N, C-alpha and C positions, 0 to 999 in steps of 0.2 A: 381404609383400603386404598383411597386415592394417594395418601402419603406414601404407602409402600410402592405403588405403581410409579410415582414420581421418583422415588429413591432408586428403584431398579433401572428405570430409564436413564437416570444420571450415571449409574454404574456402567451401563452400555455405552453412554456418551464418552465417559472418561477412557474406557478401554479402546474405543475407536480413535479418540483424539491422540492417544499415545502412539498407536500405529500410524496414524496420519502424519504426526510430527516426524517420526523416524523415516517413513517412506518418502516424504517430500524432500528430505535432505540427503537421501542416498547419493545423488550425483555429487554433492559437495564433499561428502565423506570419501567417495570413490576418488575424486580429484585430489584431495588432501593426502591420501595414502598412496596415490598413483597405482591403483588397482586396475587390472585388465578385467574384461567381462567375465572371464573364467574364474579369476580370483574373487571377484565380487560374488559370483554365484556360489563359490565355496564358502565364503564368509556367511552369506545369507542362509546357508544350510544350518548354521548354528541355531537359528530361531526355531526351526521346526524340529530339530533333534531334541532340543531342550523341552519343547512343548510335548512331543510324543512321549518322552520319558516321564514327564510329570502327570500325564493324563490318567493312567491307571490308578495312581495314588489319589488324585483328586476325585475320581469317580468313586473310589472306595470310601474316602472321607465323607463325601456328600451323601452317599447311600447309608452311612452309619450315623452321622451326626447332623445331617441337614446341610443346607447350602449357605446359611447366614455366616457362619464363622469363617469359611474360606473366602467369602467376598470381603468381609470386614477387614481381615488380616492381610489378604493377598493383594488387594487393589492398591493400597499405598506403597507396598513393596514394589509392585510392578511399575508404578510411576517413578520411583526413585532409581530404578534400574535403567532408566533412560539416560542418566548422566554418564555412566562409563562408555556408552557408545560414542560420545563426542570426544572423549579423551584417549581413546585407544591409539597407541603409537604405531601399530602395524597390523598385518593380516591376522596373525594368531590371536593377539589380544582382542581384536574386534570380534573374531569368531567366538571366543570365550564369553565376551560381554553379551553377544547376541544369544548364546546358549542360555545364560541366566535370564535374559529378557524374555525369551521364548518359554522357559519353564514357568515363570510367573504368569505370563499371558495365558498359557494353556490351563493352568489351575483355576484362574479367575473365570476363564471362558466357560468351563464346565459348570462352575458354581452359579454364575449369573444366569445362564440359560435354565438351569434347574429352578432357580428362584423365580425366574420369569414365568415358568410353567406353573409354579405354586400360586403366583398372583393371578395368572390367567384362569386357573381352576376356580378361584373364588369369584371371578367376574362372570363365569359361565358362558363366555364367548371368546373367540380368538382375539388376542392382543399381541401375540408374539412378534408379528411382523412390524408392529409399531415400535416395539422395543428394539428390534434390529434397525429400525429407522434411526433411533437414537444413536446406535453405533455408527451408522453412516454419516449422520450429522456431525458426530465427533470426529470421524475421519476427515470430513470436509473442513471442519474448523481447524484441525491440526495441519492439514495440507495448505489451507489458505494462509494461515499464519506463517507457515514455512515458506510459501512463495513470497510473502511480503518481506520477511526478514532476509531471504536470499537476494531479493531485488535491492534491499537496503545495504547489502554487503555485510550483514551480521553473520559471524561464523557459527557453526553448530554448537560450540562450547557454551557460550552465553545463552543461546536459544534453548538448549536442552535443560540447563540448570533451572531457568525460569519456568519452563513448561512443567518440569517434574515437580517443582515445589507447588505450583498452582493446582495441578491435577491431583496430586496426593492429598491436598487439603480438601478439594471437592469430594474425593472418595471417602475421606473420614467423615465428613458431614452427612453424606448420603447413607453411609452404613448405619447410622443411628436410627433411620426410619424404615429399615427393612423389616419384613415379617419376622416374628420370633423364630428361634431355632426349631421349635417343635412343629412349625408349620409344615415342613416336609421331611421331618426326621421319622424313619420307620419305627414302629413299635417293637419289631423283632429285628435282630441283626440280619443283614442281607447274606444269602448263601450263594456259593458258586453254582451256577447252572449253565446248561448248554444254551447259547444264544438262540433266539427264535429265528426261523428261516427268513422272515421278512427283513431281517437286518442285512443279509447279504446283498439282496437286490437294491435296498436303499443305500448301502455303502457304495456300490458301483455308480449309482446315480449321483450321489454326493461327491464322489471323487472327481468325476468329469467336470462338474460345475465348479468345484472349489479349486481344481487345478487351473481352470480358466481365470477365475477371479484372482487367485494368487499370482499368476503370471502377469496379468495386467497391472496389478498393484505393484509388483516388484520391478517390472521392466518398462512400464509406460513412460515414466520420466526419463529413463536412460534412452529409450527409443526416440523420444521427441528431441532430447538434447543432442544425442550422437548421430543417429541415422538421418534425422531431418534438420539438424543444426539449428534447433529452436532457441538455444540458450538456457541457462540454469533456471531463470525465473519462469519462463514459459513452460519448461519441462516439469516444474513442480506442479503445474496445473493439470498434468496428465492424470494423476490420482484424484485430484479435486474434481475433474469432469466426470470421472467414474462415480465418485462419492455423491455428487449432488443429485444425479438422476436416480441412483440407487436409493438414496434417502427419500426422495419424493415418491417413488413408486412403492416403497415399503410402507409409507403412510397410508396407502390405499390397498396394500397387499391383502389384509384380512378381508376387506370388502370384495376384492377380486376373487379370492378363494371361494367365498360364499357364492358369488355369481357364476363363475366358470367351473369351479371344481379344481382340485389340486392338479390333476393330470393335464387338463387343457391349459391351465396357467403355466405349468412347467414346460409344456411343449412350446407355447408361444414365447415364453421367456428364453428358452434355449435357442430358438430360431432368431430371435431379436438380438441376443448377445453375439451369436456367430456372425450375423450380418454387420454389427457394429465394428467388431474387430477386423473383419475383412475390409471394411471401408477405410479404417485407419491404416491398414497395410497397403492398400491400393493407391491412396493419396500420397502426394509428394510434398505437402505443405503441413506445417504444425497445426494450423487451424482445422484442417480436415481430419487429422488424427485425433484432436481433442473432441470433435463432434462424434467420431466413431467410438471413442472410449465412453462418451456420454450415453450413446445408444446401447452399448454393451452393459453399462450400469443399470439401465432400465430393464433389460432382459434378465440380468442376474438377480434383481432385487428380491424376488419371491422364493428363489430356490433354497437358500439356507434356512429361512423360517419354516418352510414346508418340511424340509428334511429333519430339522431339529425337533419340531413339534412331534413328528412321527416317531423319532428315536426315543423321545421322552415318554412315549405312550405305548411302547411295545408290551404285549401281554407277557406276564411272568418275569418282567425285568424291571428293577427299580429305575426311576427316571434318571438318577445320577449316573447309573451304570450305562444306560442306553445312550445318554448324551455323551458320556466319556468315550464310548465305543465309536460313535459317529464322529466325534471331534477328533479322535485318533485318525480316522480315515481322512478327515479334512486336513489335519496338519501333515499327514503323510503326503497328501496332494501338494501341500505347500513345500514339503521336504523334497519331493521329486521335481517340483516346478523350477526352482532357481538353478540347480545345476544342469537340468535338462536343457532349459532355454539358454543358459550361459555357455555350456559346452557346445551346443549346436550353433550358437552365434559365432563362436570361434571358428567353426568349420565352414558355415555357409552364410554367415551374416545374420544380424538380429532380425531383420525383416522376414527372411525366409524361415527362421527358427520359430517365429510367432505364428506361422501357418498352423502349427500343431494345436495351438489354442483354438483356432477356428474349427478344426476337426473334432476336438473333444466337446466343444459346445454344441456342435451339430449332433453329436452322439447323445446329448441330454434329451433331445427331441425323441429319439428312439427309446430311451430308457425311462421316459416320463411315467409309464404305467406302474413303475415301482412305488410311486406315491400312493396309488390306490390301495395297495396291500397293507398299508400301515394304519391300524386303528388308533383312535385317540381316547384317552380316559374321559368318561363322562358323556352321558347321552346328549347333553346340551351342545357339546362341541362336535360330535361325530359328523353330523350332516355337512358341516363346513369343509370337510376334507374329502368328501366323496367326488 
């Protein structure tokens, strides 16, 4: 069982590292292609469009065949799709490459979360937050390497080729130690059913939190580089500062859920995240912004594990389908986030546009009771979510 937990943690790590690698070099790609904020927002739309379109298929596959196959096959493909992002000659080709990148990311996202829940069920206690910590540490590693190579003057082309090869290899090795396909493959084919009512409230809660996370991930580096004139190397630390605190607090997220309960933890997390982004926007120095994004990462840490665990435990709904549904909401938030912030930045400036993130994270505080309505499979785990 420990081998399976290590393997699925590695899967989360690789998934996060791929995103961290890309996000840390957005300013470099933006500069090379001479894109405006609005054009960049339009290109970033490709990631979430691809993901949203792939999610229903991924949920259906996981619900019928189990999660292992999608992880084993999808993760190396996802890694290799990093390469075209560096070689795109213009806006259209970049958007197409991001579409493919997002489609692979979404499919693996559903499968690895479903597999994480299967491993968690065998442990008999919450471990999903620690798995998401692996994703955050991966994002941190990808962003840190991105900052280093940006400082060294290495272009995205060589950087992305090396990163794709390394991360694809790690994904192949990790796939061998995952649970067998039968671990979460249903005995009978999943049938189409009306989604439970709990999913709607949970979806709104997740949308607000993931919109905030996506906006910070996509625009923090651009904000530090452009609005605060921090430079490309410092700007790459915007996502890193978010990732390091998110990773640290996810390591203790399962323990905090047990101690405070999901609702209280969600409320405190939303309030902390909103405060952090507000600090980043009120300050006029790159260091203040990095501190603010770090605080936001601490607040956001528990929101996704809480929502995903609940979605994978909805009554009358297969885990793969529940996770796919909530992941669709999450990627829709990412879908709305880039163009909303980008187009608003064109009109009122990026700093003012990011105020919307503060408001949505504050709404998480109000929507936190949605976490209470979501039961979890297994009597041993249920008390940890109340």
